[in-house]
N, C-alpha and C positions, 0 to 999 in steps of 0.2 A: 504493500500500500504506500502510495506517494504521500509523504508526510506533509507536503505543501497543501494537500487536499483537506487538511484538518482546519483550514482557515474558517470555513463557514460554521462548523460546530463550535469552534473557539469563540467566534463572534456571538453565537447564540447563547453560550454560557455566560459571556460578559454582559449581554443584554438582560438575561435573567437576574444576574447579581445587581445590575444597575436598577432594575425595577424593584428589587428588594430594598435597596437603599432609598429609593423614592418613597416607597410605602412606609418605611420606618420613619422618615422625616415627616410624612403626612400624618401618621398616627400620633407621633410625639407632640405635634403642635395642637392636637385636639385637647379640649378641656377635660381634665382628669376628675372633675367633680369637687364636692366639698371636702373638708378636712377629714371627716370620718371615712368617706369613700377612699380617699388617698391612703389613709392609714391601713385600711383593710387590704387594699391592693398591695401595699408594701409587705404586709405579713405573708401574703401568698407568694410574692416574688422571693422573699427571703427563704421560705420553706422549699420552693422549687429549686433555687440555687443550691441550697444545702444538700438536697437529695442528689441532684445531678453531680455535684462535686464528689460525694461519697461513692456514687455508682460508677462514675468514670474512673475513679481511683482504682476500684477493683477490676474494672474492665481493662484498664491500662496495664495492670499486672499480667492478665491473661495475654494481652497483645504482645507485651515484651517477651514473655516466656515462649510463645509460639513463634515469634519472629526469630528468636535466637535458635530455636530448634530447626526452623527452615534454613537458616544461614549455615548451620553446621552439618546439615544433612549430607552434602556431597563428601564430607570427610568420613562419614560413617557408612554410607552406602553409595553405590554407583547410580545416582538418580539425577535428573535434570532440575534440581532445585538450587537454592543458593541465596546469596545476599540480595540479588536483584528482585527475586520473588518476595523476599522478606520486606524490602523497601516498598514494593507495590502494596503488600498486605498492610503495612503501617499507614500508608497514604490513604488507603480505602477506609481504614478505621477512623483516621483523623477527620476525613471529610464527612463521614456519617455522624460522628460526635459533634462536629462543628455545626452542621446543619440543624441538628436537634437542639443544640444550645441556643443558637440564634432564634429559631422558631419559638422555643419556649420562653425566652427572655422577652420577646415582643408580645407574645400572647398574654403573658401575665401583666403587661403594661396596657394592653388594649382593653382589658376587662372593665376597669372603672370608666374608661373613656366610652365604652359601649353603653354602659349604664347612663352616663351623662348624655350620650347621643340619643337615647330613648327619651330623656327629659326634654331635650332641645328640639329634636327633629322627628320624634315618633319612630315608627318601624324603619323608615328609610335611613334615618340618622344612625340608629343602632346597627342596622344591617351593614351600612357602609363601613363603619369602623371594624365590626366583627369579621367581615369578609377580607378586609385589608390585613387584619391580624392573622387570619388563616393563610392568606396568600403569601405572607412573609415565609411561613413554613414551607408552603408548596413550591415557591420559586427558589427558595434556598436549596431544597432537595435537588431539583433538576439543575440549577446553576452550578452548585458546588460539586455535585457528583459528576456532571459532564466535564467540568473544568479539570477535576482530579484525574478522570479517565484519560482525557486528551494529554495531560502532562505525562502520565505513565506511558501511554502509547508513544509519545514523542521521545522521551529519554531512553526507552528500551526498544525503539524501532518496531513497535507493534508485535514483539515476540509473544505468541499466545500463551505459552507456559508461564510467562512472567505476568502478563496482564490478568490472568486468572486469579492471581494473588490479590489484586485490587478488590475483586468481588468477594473474596473470602474475608477480607478485613471489614468491608461494609456489612457483610452477613453476620459476623461475630458480634459487632456492636448492636446490630438490629435485634438479635436474640435477647441480649441482656436488657436493652432499652425497652423492648416490648414486654418481656416477662417481668422484669423488675418494676417498671412503671405500672403494669397491670396489677401486680400484687399490692403495690402502694395504694393505688386509687381505690381498689375494691375493698381492701381491709378497712380503710378509712370510711368509705361510703357505707359499708355494712354496719360498722359501729355507730355511725351517726344516725342511720335510719332506724335500726332496731331499738336503740335506747331512746333516741329523741322522738321519733314519730310514733313508734308502737308503744313503748313503755311510758314515756313522759307525756305523750300527746301534744308535743309542741311542733310548730310548723317546720318544714324543710328549711335549712339554712338559718335557723333561729340563732341569734348571736349568743344565746345562753349555752348552746351546745358546743363543748370544747373540741369536738371532732370536725366541726364545719370547715375550719381553715384547712385542716389536713385533707378533707374531701375536695376542696377547691384546688389545692395544690396538686392532688392526684389527677384531676382532670387534665392538667397541663403536662405533667411528666408521663402520663399514660397515653392520652389521646392526642397530644401534640408532638412531643419529642419521640414517644414510642412509635406512633403511627408514621411519622416522617422517616424514621430509621427503617421501618418495615418496608415502605414503598420505595425508598431510595435503594434498598437492597434488591428488590424485584426489578427496578428500573435498570440498575447497573448490570445485574446478572442476565437479563434478557438481551441486552446489547452485547455483552461479552459472549454469551452462548452462541448468538448468531455469528459473531466474529470468529469464534473458535471453530465452528463448523465450516465457515467460508475459507478458513486458512488453507485447507487442503484441496481447493477446487481449481488449481492451476494458476498460471501466471497472468492469464488474461481476465477470467471471470473472478478469481479469488479476491484480488485487491478491490475491485469495484463492489463486490458483495460484502466485503468487510466494512467498507465506508458507508454502505447504504443505511444501516440503522442509526449511524451518527447524523446523517443528513436528515432522516425522518425525525430524529429527536430534536433537531434544530427547528423543523416545522412545528413540532409539538410545543416548543417553548413559546414561539410567536402566537400560536393558537390559544395557549393557556392564558397569556397576557390579555388577549382580546376577550376571552371568556370572563376573566376577573372584572375587566372594565364594564362588560355587559351587565354583570350582577350589580355592580355599584350604581349603574345608571338606571336599571329597570326594576330594582327591588323596592319600589315605593309601597305597593299594596300587597303583593303576594310573594313573600320571600321564597317559598318552595318553588314556584314557577320560575322565578329569576335564577335560583341556584341550579335547577335542572336545565333551564334554558342555556345558561352559561356552559354547563357540562356538555350538552349536545352540540352547541355551536363550536366548541373546541374540537370535539370529535370529528365533526363534518369538515371543518377547515383543515384538520390534519389529514383526513382522507383525501381531500382534493390535492393538498400539497404532496402527499405520498405518490399519487398518480404521476405527477410531472417529474418528481425526483426519480422514480423508477424508469420513466420513459427516457429521460436524458442521461441518467447516471447508472442505470442497471445493466445487466448482461445476461444473455442466455447461458445455461449451464446444464450439463448432464441430461440433455434432452428436454429440459424445461424451458418454457417461453420466457422472454425478457420480462413479461408482465406477471409471471408466476409469483414473485415476492409481493407484488401489489395485491393480488387476489388473496394471498395468505394473510397479509396485514389487515385487509378489510374484514376477513373472517374473524380475526382477533378483535377488531374494533366492535363489530356487530355482536359477537358473543359477549363482550364486556358490557355493552349496553343492555342486552337481554338479562344477563346475570344481575346487573345493577337494578333493573326494573323489577325482577323477581324478588330481590331483597327488599325493595320499597313496598311491593305488594304484601309481603308477609310480615312487615314490621311497621307499616304506617297505619295510623288510626283512621285513615280515609277508606280503608278497605275491610272486607268482611273478616279475615282471620283475626285481626286485633280486636275488632268490635265484638266478635263472638267470644273471644277470650275474656274481655272485660265483662260481658254478660255472665259468663260462667263463674266469674269471681264472686257473684252473689251467693254461691253455694260453698264458699270457703277457699282457703289458701291451697288445699290439696288439688282442687280442680284447676286453679290458676297455674300451678306448677306442671301438672300432667298435661294440661292444655297447651302450655307454652312449649314444652318438650315436643309435643305432637306437631305443633306448627313448624318448629325448626326441622324436624325430621322430614315432613312433607316438602319443605322448601328445598331439599337437596335434589329432588327428581329432575325438574326442568333444567336447572343450571348444569347438572352433570351431563345430561343428554346433549345440551347445547355445546358444552365444551368438547364432548366426544365427537360430535359432528364437525365442529370447527377444526379439531385435530385431523380428522379424515380429509376435510376440504383442503386445509393448508398443506398437508402431505401430498395430496393429489397434484396440486399446482406447483409445489416447489420442494418436495422431499422434506427431509428433516430440517433443512434450512428454513423451509416454510413454517414449520412448527415454531421454531425460534422467533421468526418474524411475526407470527400470530401472537405470541406472548408479548412481544414488544408493541404490537398494535393495540393491545389492551392498555399499555402503559405509556404510550407516546404522549398522552395528555396528563401525565402524572402531576404536573404543576397545578392543573385545575382540580383534579380529583383530591389531592391533599389539601388544597385551599378550601374546598367545599367541606371536607371532613373536619379540618382543624378549626373552622369557623364555629363548630358546635360547642367545644369546650369554652371558647371565649364568651359565647352567649350564655352558657350555663354559669360561668363565673360572674357575669354581669348580673344575672338574676340573684345569685347569692349575695352579691354586694348590695343590691337594692333591698333585700330582706334585712341584712345585717345593719345597714345604714338607716333602716326604718323610713324608707322613702314612700311616696304615694303608691298605693296598690296598683294604679294604672301602669306605673313603670314596670312592676313585676309582671303584669299581664303581657306587656310587649316582649319582655325578655323570655318569658315562658313560651310564648308563641315561637320565637326564634329558636329556643332550646328544643322544642318538640320537632321542629323541622330539622334541627341538627341531629337528633337521634336517627331520623330516617336517612339523612345524607351520610351519617356515619355507617349505617348498615350497608348503604350502597358502596361506600369506600371499602368496607370489609369484604363485600362481594367481589369487587375489583381485585383486592389484595389476594384472596384465596384462589380466584380464577387464574390470575396471572401467575401465582405461585405454582399452580399445577402445570401450566404451559412452560414456565421457565424451568421448573424441576425436570420435566420431561426432556426438554432440550439439553439441559445440563447432563442428565443421565446418558443421553445419546452421545454427547461430546466425551463424557467419561469413558464409555465403552469403546469409542474410537481411539482415544489416547491410550487406554489400558490394553488395547488389542483384544477386546472381548467380542468375538464375532456374533455370538448369540448366548442368551441366558436360557439354557435348556431346562425346562421344568421337570424333566425326567432325572436330572442330576440331584442327588440328595443335598449337596451344598447349596444349590440354588433354592431348593424348597426351604431349607433351613433359613436362608437369608430372607425369603419372602415372609415366612412366619414371624421371624424376629422383627422385620421391618413393619409388618402389619400391627404388631403389638406395641411398638415404640410410642406412637402418638397417644395411646391409652395410658401407658406408664408415665409419660411426660405430662399429660393432663392431670393425672392423679397427684403428681408432685406439686404442680401449680395450685390445684384445688386445696391441698393440705396447707400450702404456704399462705394462701388467702385466709383460710380458716384460722390458722394460728395467729396471724396478724389481726384479724377481726376480733378474735377472742380477747386478745390483750387490749384492743381498743375499747371493746364493750366494758371490760372491767375498769378501765381508766375513766371512761365517761361516767359510769355508775358511781365510782369513787368521788369524782369531782361534784356530781350532783348531790351526793350525800354529805361530803365533808366541807365544801366551800360555802360558808354561811352567806346567805343572801343571793346565791347564784340564780336559783329558780325564780326569785322575785325581781331579777334584773338589777339588783343593787351591787353586784360584784361581777368581776370579769373572770372568765374561765382561763385555764392554763393551756392555751392552744399549742404552744411550743412543745409541751410534753407529748401531745398526740402526734404531732409531726414527726417527732423523734421515734415514737413507737412504730409508725408506718415505715419510716426510713429503714430502721433496723430489721423489721420484718421483711421488707422487700429485698434488701441485700442478702440476708440469710436465705431467703426462699429461692432466689434466682440462681445461686451458685451451683447447687447439685444438678438441677435440670440442664443448665448450660453446659456443665462438664460432661453430662451424659450425651448431649448432642454432639459435642466435639470429639469425644473418645470413641463412640460406638463405631463410626465408619472406619476409623483407624484400626481398631481391634479386629473387626470383621474382615477387613481387607488383608491384614497381616496373617491372621490365623486360619481363616476359612477360604481365602483366595478372592481374586478379582471377580469371578462369576458370582460368588455368594454375595459380594458387596453390591453387584448390580441387582440381584434379587432383593436385598435389603432396601435399596433406594426405591424400587418399584412398589414393594409392599407398603412402605411408609407413605408413599405418594397416594396410593389408593385409599387407605383408611384415613389418612390425614386430610384429604380433600373433603370426604364426607363429614368428618367430625368438625372441621373448620366451618363449613357452611352451616351445619345444624346448630352448633353452639352460638355462632354470631347471630343467627336469625331467631333462635329461641329467646336469647337474652333481649334482643331488640323488641320482639313482640311483647314480652312481659313488661318491659319498661314503658312502652307506649300505651299498653292497656291501662297501666296505672295513671298515666297522664290523661288518657281519655276519660277516666273516671273523675279525675281532679277537675275536669272542665265542667262538671255538674251532672254527668251521666251516672245512672244506677246508684244514686245516693250521694255522690260527690265526696269531697274531703271530709274525713272524720267518720264516715260510715263504716259498717262492718265490711262492706264490699271493698272500700278503699284500703282497710287494714289487710285484707286478704291479698289485694294487689300489691301492696307494699312488700309483703313477705315474698310474693312471687318475683317482684323486681329485685329483691335482695338475692334470691337464688339466681336470677338471670344475669345479674351484673358481672360476676366472675366468668360466666359463660361467654358473654359478648366482649368483654374488655380485657380479660386476662388470658384465658385458655384458648378460645377460638383464634384470636389473632396470632398467638404465639406458635400455634401448630404449623401455620404456613411457613414461618421462619425456620422451624425445625426441619421440614422436608427440603427447603432450599439450602440451608446451611450444610446439611449432611451431603447434599449433592455437590455443592461447590468444593467442600473439603475433599471429597472423593476425586473430583476433577483435578484439583491442584496436586494431590498426592498420587495420582494415577501412575506416574513413573515408578514410584516406590512399590506399588502392588504388581506392576508389570514385571 
């Protein structure tokens, strides 16, 4: 690949970063509200910074150890690793961590400004600030990841075995960011809800509840920094998978096909910026229509750009048409839209599944939970069939390279998808600040409306994440088999069967570990909130302040302790299987984990989203409204659903991608 051809992707990454800088200045000049609002926002900022500092310290230790091991590998075995791969690995980790830190820092500053925006400008004023806060995360993801990838390609001349290390670094940070952030936010959320809402009967985000600040911190470290790292990983890996597959396609087609995903990513950057601007302009009355419209506009513009990019910069290869990658990319875009719509259908209160779930809650929490699980299970059918058809179509038009391009088709507008998803936590924080600052209830109504929309867009984002994870993991597995010289994973071979079974089990074991971590953190949080209600004189009367810092510390320690073992499991399993059972068994492991992980990821994300929005539908005045027995049942259902949608479900797709990319990087060792 001619390195001079990287000019357009480089300019696109710089444009994304420039747009981030513009958004940051625009957000910071907005009114942050009264003194109490500013004080609450600062507490959330401090808690988020403290958590990320501790989390990144532990992640940094993992990064250093793995980088050293990669560097010394050539001295221990005859493998094609070394310091270059280690450098690419570290750069990938740094870019992922940096994007998460920037996005979270601005999201925690946009929260009170969103609240003030609701006071000054109603829905449009609040939405404008919230989507800008989310867009900082979204455009940081695409800008920094693309810039880092171009830098690695440039300094190492596009060597695939080295560039793969960049994806591995981003993937490692994503796993810890998603799982750690998810444990933090759900441990705090469960403690705040079960003691505050159910036991004490006080409103959500009541300033008397000591876990409220930790809950609001968790929204940012889990659903902003964690989500950003998640989709950054998918974004990078889908590009690198396509490049790795194209690397062996000859001196004419290979370089062109390696460049193709980078050029399409450039079109996606421009399209995402236009989508964000559309939301800011059109979000006056119907926030959900504006957010979905911005998402669809970004996808359509990217599809149009892809056609012309393929026409003028593509190449025919292996009997496939020059337009083969275009058709494959469109298959990915369309499948992503369908998966996103199905997530919306099963999690939005506009549609029958959530409304029926809310109605069933009149009979108690047991029906809320079983109904919510049923909704999530049913929601796997159409997305999985759609993804299977998309794989078939993309393979038909462009082979395994087409599958990789289909994965990237889903993720070409990552900037917009992350912006829409990250807007939700900003709106949620804004509602919490409105409650804690005791503002006019009309302000909370506006932010609650935006928050409900945010839950739906978050479900759509999770649908994109798990769908793209399946595509990217499949492409990475194919690239691994090619590099490791595995012609076929024969299911008649006992080692392959063993790998399939272990791989199929791993998402369940991984999920169990995360559930236990959330439960332990929530238990400690519940005990602390009960203690403060009991021991702090005047707290329940509003005459004393709770010790919020103690609750933030409990969530931080619980998250750090809870993420280490699952993270280590994900890192070591492919290494152990590859070394002791062989490269064919490892291929089986990756396929087994992909199949069960895909189902679990979709089911958990949509079950949790449905239970959350059923609660919010009841809070709007349906089936008895707030304070009724139906509402209490829905709150318990939501508490069960929270770790499903915000901790376990999103972490599973990172598990399958991380194991795949580790296998690809270490393939020479297993060969």
